[in-house]
Every structure is written in C-alpha cells, then in structure tokens.
C-alpha positions as CSV (number, residue, x, y, z in Angstrom):
1,M,99.3,124.5,93.9
2,T,100.1,121.7,91.4
3,Q,97.8,118.8,90.9
4,Q,98.2,116.2,93.7
5,N,97.7,112.6,92.6
6,F,97.5,109.3,94.3
7,S,98.6,105.8,93.3
8,I,97.9,102.2,94.5
9,E,100.2,99.3,95.1
10,F,99.3,95.6,94.7
11,F,101.3,92.4,95.0
12,P,101.0,89.5,92.4
13,P,98.4,87.0,93.5
14,K,99.6,83.3,93.6
15,T,96.2,81.5,93.2
16,D,93.3,81.7,90.8
17,A,91.1,82.9,93.7
18,G,93.7,85.6,94.4
19,V,93.7,86.7,90.7
20,E,89.9,87.1,90.8
21,K,90.0,88.9,94.1
22,L,92.5,91.3,92.8
23,R,90.4,91.9,89.7
24,V,87.5,93.0,91.9
25,T,89.7,95.1,94.1
26,C,91.3,96.8,91.2
27,A,87.9,97.6,89.6
28,K,86.7,99.1,92.9
29,L,89.8,101.3,93.4
30,A,89.9,102.2,89.7
31,E,86.6,104.1,90.3
32,L,88.8,106.6,92.2
33,N,90.9,107.3,89.1
34,P,94.4,106.8,90.6
35,Q,97.3,108.0,88.5
36,F,98.6,104.4,88.3
37,F,98.8,101.0,90.0
38,S,102.1,99.5,90.9
39,V,102.9,95.8,91.2
40,T,105.6,94.4,93.5
41,F,108.5,92.2,92.4
42,G,110.0,89.4,94.5
43,A,113.7,89.0,95.4
44,G,115.8,88.0,92.4
45,G,112.8,87.9,90.2
46,S,110.9,85.3,92.2
47,T,107.6,86.8,91.1
48,Q,108.7,88.2,87.7
49,Q,106.1,86.5,85.7
50,G,103.4,87.2,88.2
51,T,104.3,90.9,88.2
52,L,104.1,91.1,84.4
53,D,100.8,89.1,84.3
54,T,99.3,91.4,87.0
55,V,100.5,94.5,85.2
56,L,99.0,93.3,81.9
57,Q,95.7,92.4,83.6
58,I,95.5,96.0,85.0
59,R,96.5,97.6,81.7
60,G,94.0,95.3,79.9
61,A,91.2,96.9,82.1
62,G,92.3,100.3,80.8
63,H,94.5,101.5,83.7
64,D,98.1,102.6,83.8
65,A,100.4,100.1,85.7
66,A,104.0,100.2,86.8
67,P,105.9,97.0,87.6
68,H,108.5,97.0,90.3
69,I,111.9,95.9,89.3
70,S,114.7,94.9,91.7
71,C,118.4,94.3,91.0
72,L,120.0,92.5,93.9
73,G,120.7,89.0,92.8
74,S,119.8,89.7,89.1
75,S,122.2,89.7,86.2
76,R,122.5,92.4,83.6
77,A,121.4,90.0,80.9
78,N,118.3,89.0,82.9
79,L,117.4,92.7,83.6
80,R,117.9,93.5,80.0
81,D,115.4,90.9,79.0
82,I,112.9,92.1,81.5
83,L,113.2,95.7,80.3
84,Q,112.8,94.7,76.7
85,S,109.7,92.7,77.7
86,Y,108.2,95.7,79.4
87,K,109.0,97.9,76.5
88,S,107.4,95.5,74.0
89,H,104.2,95.7,76.0
90,G,104.2,99.5,76.0
91,I,104.9,99.9,79.7
92,K,106.3,103.3,80.4
93,R,106.7,103.5,84.2
94,L,108.9,101.5,86.5
95,V,109.5,101.4,90.3
96,A,113.2,100.6,90.5
97,L,114.4,99.1,93.8
98,R,117.5,97.4,95.1
99,G,115.4,94.6,96.5
100,D,116.6,91.6,98.7
101,L,118.8,88.7,97.8
102,P,116.8,85.6,96.9
103,S,117.0,82.7,99.3
104,G,120.1,80.6,98.9
105,Y,121.8,83.1,96.6
106,G,124.9,83.7,98.7
107,D,126.3,86.9,100.1
108,F,125.7,90.5,99.0
109,S,129.1,90.8,97.3
110,S,128.4,88.1,94.7
111,S,125.6,90.2,93.1
112,E,126.3,92.1,89.8
113,F,124.3,95.0,91.3
114,H,124.7,96.3,94.9
115,Y,122.6,99.5,95.0
116,A,119.5,100.9,93.4
117,N,121.4,103.8,91.8
118,E,123.2,101.2,89.7
119,L,119.9,99.8,88.6
120,V,118.6,103.3,87.7
121,E,121.8,104.0,85.7
122,F,121.5,100.6,83.9
123,I,117.9,101.3,82.9
124,R,118.8,104.7,81.5
125,T,121.8,103.3,79.6
126,E,119.6,100.5,78.1
127,T,116.4,102.4,77.4
128,G,117.1,106.1,77.5
129,D,114.1,108.1,78.5
130,W,111.5,105.4,77.6
131,F,110.6,104.8,81.3
132,H,109.5,107.2,84.0
133,I,111.5,105.8,86.9
134,E,110.3,105.9,90.5
135,V,112.7,105.0,93.3
136,A,112.3,104.5,97.1
137,A,112.7,107.0,99.8
138,Y,112.9,106.4,103.6
139,P,111.7,109.4,105.7
140,E,112.7,107.5,108.9
141,T,116.0,106.3,107.4
142,H,116.6,103.0,105.7
143,P,117.2,100.3,108.3
144,Q,120.5,99.3,106.7
145,A,121.9,102.9,106.3
146,K,124.9,103.8,108.4
147,S,123.4,107.1,109.3
148,P,120.5,109.5,108.2
149,Q,123.0,111.5,106.2
150,D,124.3,108.3,104.5
151,D,120.7,107.5,103.6
152,I,120.2,111.0,102.1
153,N,123.4,110.6,100.1
154,S,122.1,107.3,98.8
155,F,118.8,108.9,97.7
156,V,120.8,111.7,95.9
157,R,122.8,109.1,94.0
158,K,119.5,107.5,92.8
159,V,118.2,110.8,91.6
160,R,121.4,111.8,89.9
161,S,121.5,108.4,88.1
162,G,118.2,109.3,86.4
163,A,115.2,108.8,88.7
164,D,112.2,111.0,87.9
165,S,110.4,110.8,91.2
166,A,110.2,108.8,94.5
167,I,107.8,106.9,96.6
168,T,108.5,106.6,100.4
169,Q,108.3,103.8,102.7
170,Y,105.1,104.1,104.8
171,F,105.3,106.1,108.0
172,Y,103.0,107.7,110.6
173,N,105.2,110.8,111.5
174,A,104.6,113.6,109.0
175,D,107.5,115.6,110.4
176,A,109.9,112.9,109.3
177,Y,108.6,113.1,105.8
178,F,108.9,116.9,105.6
179,R,112.4,116.9,107.1
180,F,113.5,114.2,104.6
181,V,112.2,116.2,101.6
182,E,113.9,119.3,102.9
183,D,117.2,117.6,103.5
184,A,117.1,115.9,100.1
185,Q,116.4,119.2,98.3
186,K,119.3,120.8,100.1
187,A,121.5,118.0,99.0
188,G,120.4,118.5,95.3
189,A,117.7,115.8,94.9
190,D,114.8,118.0,93.9
191,V,112.3,115.5,92.5
192,P,108.7,114.8,93.6
193,V,108.6,112.6,96.7
194,V,105.2,110.9,97.0
195,A,104.3,109.8,100.5
196,G,103.7,106.1,101.1
197,I,100.6,105.4,103.1
198,M,99.7,102.1,104.9
199,P,96.1,101.9,106.1
200,I,95.7,100.5,109.6
201,T,93.3,97.5,109.7
202,N,95.2,94.8,111.7
203,Y,97.5,95.7,114.5
204,S,99.5,92.4,114.7
205,Q,100.1,92.5,110.9
206,L,101.1,96.1,111.0
207,S,103.6,95.4,113.9
208,R,105.1,92.6,111.9
209,F,105.5,94.6,108.7
210,S,106.9,97.6,110.6
211,E,109.5,95.5,112.4
212,M,110.7,94.1,109.1
213,C,111.0,97.4,107.2
214,G,112.0,99.7,110.0
215,A,108.8,101.9,109.9
216,E,108.0,103.4,113.3
217,I,104.6,103.1,114.9
218,P,104.4,106.0,117.3
219,R,103.9,105.0,120.9
220,W,100.5,106.6,121.3
221,I,99.3,104.8,118.3
222,R,100.7,101.4,119.4
223,L,99.1,101.8,122.9
224,K,95.8,102.7,121.5
225,L,95.7,99.9,119.0
226,A,96.8,97.4,121.6
227,S,94.1,98.5,123.9
228,F,91.4,97.4,121.4
229,G,92.5,93.8,121.7
230,D,90.5,91.7,119.1
231,D,88.0,94.5,118.5
232,T,88.6,94.8,114.8
233,D,85.9,97.4,114.2
234,S,87.5,99.8,116.7
235,I,91.0,99.2,115.2
236,R,89.7,100.0,111.8
237,A,87.8,103.1,112.9
238,F,90.7,104.4,114.8
239,G,93.1,103.6,111.9
240,L,90.8,105.4,109.5
241,D,90.9,108.6,111.6
242,V,94.7,108.4,112.2
243,V,95.7,107.8,108.6
244,T,93.2,110.3,107.1
245,D,94.6,113.0,109.4
246,L,98.1,112.0,108.4
247,C,97.2,112.3,104.7
248,E,95.5,115.7,105.2
249,R,98.6,117.0,106.9
250,L,100.9,115.7,104.2
251,L,98.8,117.2,101.4
252,K,98.3,120.5,103.1
253,G,102.1,120.6,103.6
254,G,102.8,120.2,99.9
255,A,103.2,116.5,99.4
256,P,102.8,115.9,95.6
257,G,100.7,112.8,96.2
258,L,100.0,109.7,98.1
259,H,100.8,106.0,97.3
260,F,98.6,103.5,99.1
261,Y,100.0,100.1,100.2
262,T,96.7,98.2,99.9
263,L,97.8,94.6,100.5
264,N,95.3,93.8,97.7
265,Q,92.4,95.1,99.8
266,A,90.1,97.9,98.7
267,T,88.0,98.9,101.7
268,A,90.4,100.9,103.8
269,T,92.1,102.8,100.9
270,H,88.6,103.6,99.4
271,A,87.4,105.0,102.8
272,I,90.5,107.2,103.3
273,W,90.3,108.5,99.7
274,S,86.6,109.2,100.1
275,R,87.2,111.3,103.2
276,L,90.0,113.2,101.5
277,N,87.8,113.8,98.5
278,Q,85.1,115.2,100.7
279,G,87.7,117.6,101.9
280,G,88.4,118.8,98.4
281,Y,91.5,116.8,97.6
282,F,92.0,115.0,94.2
283,K,89.1,116.8,92.6
C-alpha cells in the first residue's frame, strides 16, 4: 500500500489573540508531522492578505503550507498578481476553488470566472507546473449540482484542466466517498482523492455548517448528539469514537489520506490522529 498522509486546514485569524492562538495550535498539530497545512481564502479575496500572512507564518515555523485560492468574483489580473506573489514566496501547493461571490458583487454572470476548472486552467496557463493543485470533491454531491452525474462531470473537468489531486467536503458516510471515487475513476478522473474529516465537538455548530454546505449528518448520529443536550463531554467522546471509526474505514478501504477541518482547534484532531497512530496508521 502506498503511504497514506494527512493534512490540516486553518482559517486566517482576524485578531492578534487569534494569531497567537493559531500559532500554538499549529505547533501542537505540527508534532504529528502532517504533509501540509492549508489556509482558507474568503469570497472575492476578502481574506487574501490574511491567507498569505498565515501561510507565511506556518512556513516560517518550518512547515509546508498551501493557500486556498478562489476565482468567483476575481479578475484575471488580480489572480495573476496573487499567483506571482505566491511564487515569489516559494509556495508550491494551492487549493483551487470556485468560491462564493463577495457580498454586493452582483449576479453570477458578471464574474470573469464561473467554475473551478476555469481557475485550474488559468493557473496552469500562467504558471505551468509550478504548483501542485488540489481541487474540491463532493462525495454527497455539490448542493448546487443539477444531479450526481453533473457533479462527477464537473470534477472530471477540473482534473482534465490540470488538477493533481482532490480534497473532499467532509462527510460521515464512507460509502458515499467510495462510490464517488469509483464513479470518478470510471469517468476518467484518476487522481488521489483525500477524504475531508470534520471532528465532532459541538452539535449546534456542526448542524449549522452542514446545513450551509450540504453535508449530511446521518440520522442515528443526529439523534445521539441531540440526546446529549449540553453535555459537551459526552458529545466530544461520542464524536471521537464516530470520527475515528470513519477514518479507520476510509484508510482500510484505500483512501490516500485524510484532511482535517480543525476550525483552528487542536484537541479533537490530535486525539483522532493519536488513536489512528496507535492502530498503525501514518507510521
């Protein structure tokens, strides 16, 4: 079996206290030797400088970091400047996403870019093979896709435009992941698809995120979490069991790696990784 890796996602902090907290979180999770850290990017570049600052902070501590870059609402000139800035800092990995329109921008049709495959193609045209490009995948189908097949077709276009690998939206149904990978491969998109993992620590927060992004929380998990009420210790203990079991099934089934959505917190991701490491993964 090829080496399975894991990676970690942060968002750019907005305050000095947040910057310091993230520094501590990063140092804690860096002990686990992730392949890289990724840093999110706001709609239309709303956190562009924060993304770069956070990436440089991580790289300055001796770790690989990949900025997210989104295209909806961005101009070619602006994206060209961003790419050149990343190149000048020696950054070699990007997470390329369509993104969302910035507030007040107007309608979808007024953007110079409409889809992520156009962004991937633009990056390749501008920078050749300089960047390793990650794109998004949606095992439970993108919420705006016309159909599951339409979503697969969209993923194939991103791969054919030059994507090297993919990271999925988080999910709690391993079968959805394996079916997506199988369907994508049959359609000609044979790139590594890393499974996105969201630790469970707060039920109301998870419900809100899942509603926004279309990730399904299986009924049995929702009912169990709801039954704990405000008992955060029970929620976290149950979440640790559920997510660790999911990760084990994914890795045993051949997933090339795991990408943790940490929400700038270390404890849950560290606990899941520690359990997996005890089981012989990532050694």
